Backbone bond lengths (Angstrom), bond angles and torsions (degrees), N, CA, C in turn:
res aa  C-N    CA-C-N  psi(-1)  N-CA   C-N-CA  omega(-1)  CA-C   N-CA-C  phi
1 M - - - 1.451 - - 1.524 109.13 -
2 N 1.297 113.85 142.29 1.456 116.21 176.18 1.531 109.59 -89.01
3 K 1.306 116.87 173.80 1.468 122.47 -173.91 1.523 112.01 -63.81
4 I 1.291 119.17 -35.89 1.466 122.51 -179.07 1.519 110.24 -65.16
5 K 1.312 117.62 -43.73 1.468 121.16 178.84 1.527 110.56 -63.28
6 V 1.335 117.90 -40.67 1.467 122.11 179.21 1.526 109.79 -64.10
7 L 1.325 117.62 -44.14 1.463 121.40 178.70 1.530 111.32 -64.63
8 Q 1.311 118.82 -40.92 1.461 122.08 177.67 1.533 109.98 -62.51
9 F 1.308 115.79 -44.16 1.464 120.19 178.66 1.536 110.19 -61.80
10 A 1.323 118.13 -44.72 1.467 122.29 179.96 1.528 110.82 -62.51
11 I 1.323 116.96 -41.55 1.466 120.79 179.43 1.521 110.40 -64.48
12 I 1.315 118.00 -43.27 1.469 121.72 179.07 1.528 110.20 -62.62
13 V 1.326 117.05 -43.70 1.470 121.05 178.51 1.528 110.19 -61.81
14 L 1.324 118.29 -44.32 1.463 121.69 179.38 1.524 112.02 -63.85
15 I 1.317 117.62 -39.34 1.466 121.10 177.59 1.528 110.13 -63.69
16 I 1.318 116.54 -45.28 1.471 120.68 178.97 1.522 110.61 -62.11
17 L 1.331 117.62 -43.22 1.462 121.36 178.30 1.527 111.39 -62.60
18 N 1.318 117.30 -41.62 1.466 120.73 178.75 1.522 111.40 -63.87
19 I 1.309 116.92 -44.31 1.471 120.39 178.30 1.525 109.71 -62.72
20 G 1.326 116.51 -42.72 1.462 120.49 178.19 1.519 111.98 -61.93
21 L 1.316 117.02 -41.92 1.461 121.16 179.15 1.523 111.50 -64.98
22 V 1.324 117.55 -43.64 1.460 121.29 178.26 1.531 110.01 -61.92
23 C 1.323 117.43 -43.70 1.472 120.81 177.94 1.520 110.97 -62.98
24 F 1.309 117.20 -42.66 1.463 121.11 179.43 1.522 110.58 -60.39
25 I 1.320 117.00 -47.23 1.464 120.76 -179.36 1.524 110.42 -64.36
26 F 1.307 116.99 -43.12 1.460 121.16 -177.72 1.527 111.91 -65.20
27 F 1.333 117.26 -44.17 1.461 120.55 -174.69 1.519 114.25 -89.71
28 S 1.324 119.16 -8.90 1.457 119.96 -176.48 1.515 113.57 -94.80
29 K 1.321 118.63 9.16 1.457 120.27 177.61 1.513 108.24 -68.63
30 G 1.329 115.07 112.17 1.460 120.33 -176.96 1.513 111.34 -107.78
31 N 1.340 116.74 -144.35 1.459 123.07 -177.12 1.520 112.91 -56.08
32 G 1.321 117.88 -30.49 1.447 120.61 -178.26 1.518 112.94 -64.65
33 E 1.319 118.08 -21.74 1.444 121.50 -177.45 1.528 112.46 -99.53
34 R 1.306 117.20 -13.08 1.459 119.65 -179.40 1.520 109.65 -85.19
35 M 1.303 115.05 153.41 1.453 120.74 178.91 1.527 108.96 -74.81
36 P 1.331 117.07 147.69 1.473 119.92 178.54 1.531 112.36 -55.25
37 R 1.336 117.41 -35.94 1.466 120.49 178.78 1.525 110.48 -56.30
38 E 1.333 116.34 -47.45 1.464 120.83 -178.93 1.521 111.11 -63.57
39 I 1.305 116.43 -40.32 1.465 120.89 -179.32 1.520 110.41 -63.66
40 V 1.341 116.43 -45.93 1.468 120.60 -179.79 1.523 110.29 -61.93
41 I 1.323 117.37 -46.62 1.471 121.33 -179.61 1.521 110.50 -59.97
42 E 1.318 116.48 -44.01 1.464 120.52 -179.28 1.528 111.81 -67.45
43 K 1.314 116.81 -47.43 1.470 120.10 -176.20 1.523 112.52 -67.05
44 L 1.336 116.47 -32.64 1.463 119.69 -178.38 1.528 112.56 -94.46
45 H 1.327 116.34 -3.90 1.468 121.53 178.11 1.533 111.38 55.05
46 F 1.341 115.61 48.28 1.457 120.81 -179.44 1.518 110.84 -67.52
47 N 1.337 115.22 140.72 1.463 120.47 172.36 1.531 108.59 -87.34
48 K 1.319 117.57 179.25 1.467 121.14 -174.82 1.529 112.23 -60.23
49 N 1.316 116.96 -42.49 1.460 121.16 179.72 1.535 110.79 -63.05
50 Q 1.312 116.46 -42.29 1.458 120.85 179.12 1.535 110.77 -66.53
51 I 1.321 117.14 -36.33 1.462 120.91 178.69 1.526 110.35 -64.09
52 V 1.327 117.24 -39.54 1.470 120.95 177.85 1.530 109.74 -62.04
53 K 1.330 116.22 -45.53 1.475 120.29 178.15 1.532 110.52 -63.63
54 Y 1.305 115.84 -42.37 1.461 120.70 -179.91 1.529 110.89 -62.77
55 D 1.315 116.83 -42.95 1.465 120.66 178.76 1.531 111.26 -61.55
56 R 1.341 116.51 -36.90 1.471 119.70 176.55 1.521 110.74 -64.30
57 T 1.317 116.57 -42.06 1.472 118.73 179.59 1.529 110.77 -67.18
58 I 1.331 116.76 -34.58 1.470 120.11 177.93 1.533 109.99 -63.26
59 K 1.326 116.93 -46.76 1.472 120.26 -179.16 1.529 110.62 -61.06
60 N 1.300 116.63 -43.91 1.463 121.32 179.41 1.534 110.00 -64.25
61 H 1.307 116.30 -44.35 1.464 121.52 179.39 1.531 110.66 -61.33
62 Q 1.320 116.73 -47.04 1.466 120.47 -179.95 1.523 111.48 -62.01
63 K 1.328 116.68 -39.64 1.463 120.92 178.77 1.533 110.13 -62.14
64 N 1.316 116.65 -45.34 1.465 120.83 179.98 1.527 111.74 -64.73
65 I 1.317 116.57 -42.78 1.469 120.86 -179.77 1.528 109.79 -66.46
66 R 1.319 117.10 -40.00 1.462 120.32 178.40 1.533 111.33 -59.73
67 K 1.341 116.11 -43.30 1.468 120.07 178.34 1.527 110.72 -60.99
68 L 1.313 116.12 -44.82 1.466 119.99 -179.66 1.525 111.07 -66.74
69 D 1.324 116.78 -40.38 1.468 120.09 177.36 1.529 110.86 -61.96
70 D 1.329 116.24 -40.05 1.465 119.94 177.40 1.525 110.65 -62.94
71 S 1.320 116.17 -42.40 1.464 120.09 178.08 1.522 111.22 -62.68
72 I 1.309 116.50 -39.33 1.467 120.49 177.82 1.528 110.13 -64.40
73 R 1.322 117.05 -45.20 1.473 120.43 179.53 1.530 111.40 -59.61
74 K 1.337 115.98 -46.02 1.466 120.04 -179.54 1.527 110.83 -64.23
75 T 1.316 116.42 -42.31 1.458 120.41 -179.46 1.521 110.86 -66.17
76 K 1.326 117.05 -41.82 1.464 119.83 177.01 1.527 110.81 -62.67
77 N 1.316 116.42 -39.42 1.455 119.97 178.09 1.533 109.94 -60.90
78 N 1.328 116.23 -45.87 1.464 120.37 178.19 1.529 111.29 -63.12
79 L 1.316 116.26 -37.65 1.461 120.30 178.74 1.529 110.80 -61.80
80 Y 1.314 116.10 -47.62 1.459 119.12 -176.83 1.528 112.45 -74.96
81 L 1.320 116.71 -21.98 1.466 119.13 173.12 1.529 110.97 -67.53
82 L 1.324 115.94 -24.70 1.469 120.02 177.04 1.527 111.98 -61.35
83 L 1.302 116.73 -23.55 1.461 119.83 -179.97 1.527 111.47 -62.22
84 N 1.319 116.70 -21.24 1.465 121.51 178.96 1.529 112.13 -94.27
85 S 1.328 115.56 -2.22 1.457 120.49 -177.38 1.524 110.06 -100.52
86 E 1.346 114.43 163.47 1.465 117.63 179.71 1.521 112.89 -125.93
87 N 1.321 119.11 -14.14 1.470 119.64 -176.98 1.520 111.06 -103.97
88 N 1.290 115.33 138.47 1.475 124.34 176.06 1.519 112.91 48.94
89 I 1.275 117.45 33.15 1.460 121.52 -175.27 1.530 111.47 -62.92
90 E 1.312 117.91 -40.41 1.469 121.30 -176.23 1.523 111.42 -65.82
91 L 1.316 116.93 -45.58 1.466 121.47 -179.82 1.524 111.00 -64.28
92 K 1.333 116.89 -44.96 1.460 120.88 179.62 1.530 110.66 -66.15
93 K 1.316 116.13 -40.70 1.468 120.90 179.58 1.526 110.06 -59.79
94 D 1.335 116.25 -48.91 1.470 120.03 -179.54 1.524 111.91 -60.67
95 S 1.323 115.78 -39.76 1.461 120.20 179.36 1.531 111.02 -64.91
96 L 1.324 117.05 -44.45 1.469 120.69 -179.90 1.527 111.24 -66.51
97 I 1.313 117.23 -39.92 1.469 120.20 177.98 1.521 110.28 -65.44
98 Q 1.309 117.04 -37.14 1.468 120.75 175.87 1.527 110.17 -63.27
99 N 1.327 116.54 -40.42 1.474 120.53 177.06 1.524 110.84 -62.66
100 L 1.331 116.52 -42.65 1.468 119.90 177.69 1.522 110.98 -59.78
101 S 1.299 115.43 -42.08 1.469 120.21 178.59 1.528 110.57 -61.50
102 S 1.308 115.84 -42.42 1.468 120.59 179.22 1.525 111.54 -63.67
103 F 1.345 116.20 -42.64 1.467 119.40 178.79 1.525 110.81 -63.05
104 Q 1.322 116.96 -41.03 1.465 120.10 179.23 1.522 110.61 -64.67
105 Q 1.309 116.37 -39.26 1.469 120.26 176.69 1.530 110.33 -62.48
106 Q 1.319 116.68 -40.69 1.464 120.75 178.01 1.530 111.24 -64.54
107 I 1.320 116.87 -37.03 1.465 120.50 177.41 1.520 110.23 -62.45
108 E 1.315 117.02 -47.87 1.468 119.76 -179.20 1.520 111.20 -64.12
109 T 1.316 117.27 -38.08 1.470 121.06 176.55 1.523 110.52 -64.76
110 T 1.323 116.65 -40.11 1.471 121.41 178.36 1.523 110.30 -63.40
111 H 1.327 117.23 -43.74 1.469 120.22 176.78 1.532 110.63 -60.78
112 F 1.311 116.08 -46.86 1.468 120.55 -178.66 1.527 110.51 -60.22
113 N 1.323 116.48 -46.11 1.466 120.46 179.66 1.523 111.95 -64.64
114 H 1.322 116.26 -32.97 1.473 120.24 176.96 1.534 109.71 -60.24
115 F 1.310 116.60 -42.55 1.467 118.59 -179.79 1.521 112.52 -74.16
116 L 1.314 117.62 -25.62 1.461 119.21 170.84 1.528 110.24 -67.07
117 E 1.344 116.79 -37.22 1.459 120.62 175.86 1.529 110.94 -63.98
118 I 1.315 116.24 -40.98 1.468 119.99 177.35 1.527 109.38 -60.81
119 K 1.309 116.19 -42.25 1.474 120.06 179.08 1.524 110.26 -60.71
120 S 1.332 117.13 -38.85 1.469 119.90 -178.88 1.530 112.03 -68.52
121 I 1.324 117.37 -20.17 1.470 121.48 177.44 1.527 110.29 -77.74
122 C 1.317 116.95 -27.91 1.468 121.78 -176.18 1.523 111.61 -68.34
123 N 1.329 115.24 146.50 1.459 119.31 170.85 1.532 108.03 -90.30
124 Q 1.299 116.72 176.65 1.469 121.59 -174.18 1.529 112.32 -58.05
125 E 1.330 116.79 -39.07 1.466 120.29 -178.31 1.534 112.19 -69.82
126 Q 1.315 117.48 -23.64 1.465 121.41 -177.00 1.533 113.02 -87.75
127 L 1.320 117.57 -10.04 1.464 119.92 -175.45 1.527 112.81 -63.91
128 A 1.320 117.85 -34.09 1.470 119.90 176.65 1.532 110.19 -65.26
129 D 1.324 115.71 -40.43 1.466 119.82 176.72 1.530 110.49 -65.62
130 Y 1.326 116.36 -36.42 1.463 120.99 178.04 1.537 110.04 -63.49
131 E 1.316 116.50 -43.90 1.470 120.11 178.62 1.526 110.43 -60.73
132 E 1.318 116.39 -41.20 1.469 120.09 177.41 1.529 110.49 -64.58
133 L 1.326 116.21 -41.17 1.462 121.07 178.87 1.527 111.18 -60.51
134 T 1.319 117.24 -41.63 1.462 119.84 -177.45 1.524 112.30 -63.12
135 T 1.319 117.22 -25.84 1.465 118.89 177.56 1.524 111.27 -77.46
136 E 1.331 116.95 -15.92 1.466 121.73 -178.12 1.529 113.07 -104.95
137 L 1.324 117.92 1.30 1.466 120.54 -173.49 1.525 113.49 -56.98
138 S 1.311 116.64 -44.29 1.461 118.08 -177.03 1.532 110.99 -64.52
139 K 1.338 117.40 -35.62 1.468 120.13 178.12 1.530 111.06 -68.23
140 I 1.324 115.90 -43.34 1.464 120.74 -176.84 1.523 110.59 -62.67
141 F 1.323 116.70 -45.21 1.452 119.53 -174.45 1.519 113.01 -87.35
142 S 1.323 117.85 -14.80 1.465 118.48 175.92 1.521 111.27 -79.84
143 N 1.337 117.91 -16.99 1.461 121.73 179.26 1.521 112.85 -80.54
144 R 1.316 117.40 -8.35 1.462 119.79 -179.60 1.517 109.54 -67.03
145 K 1.305 115.31 140.95 1.459 119.82 179.15 1.520 108.64 -73.83
146 K 1.301 114.36 127.32 1.455 120.11 -179.61 1.520 108.83 -102.00
147 P 1.342 115.64 148.30 1.459 117.23 178.07 1.521 110.81 -67.19
148 K 1.329 115.74 148.10 1.460 120.26 179.51 1.523 109.17 -76.97
149 H 1.314 114.80 136.30 1.466 120.71 176.99 1.515 108.63 -100.46
150 E 1.297 115.66 146.10 1.466 119.89 179.15 1.504 110.47 -82.89
């Protein structure tokens, strides 16, 4: 073979590999790319009525978490503003950190209660699927893309 034929063959192989790689990436999006809502609905085999109830609990849950997240942001802002202060800094710092701890505890309680609400939506046949889902919760929610922090 001459050099031109070898180069043509190499280019064709590279094009085929690139197309194969693009197809693999496009079609291999699994559970990690789906939203937790979709995963829960699929795993629990919710019917339309259950999906409506589930969507209501999601909206309520998101509203509660948003409020707590806002409280955490404001409290953290107040905490870091203390760095510019000179009086009673230790007492105020401890109080604000205690508040942050309380907000985080409320968030975890809100998450836990949300899944109890999901359980209450399930019928008797879905409870086994719910139990299986609860063992996978950390995997499902750890795959969510988190915003980058500076």
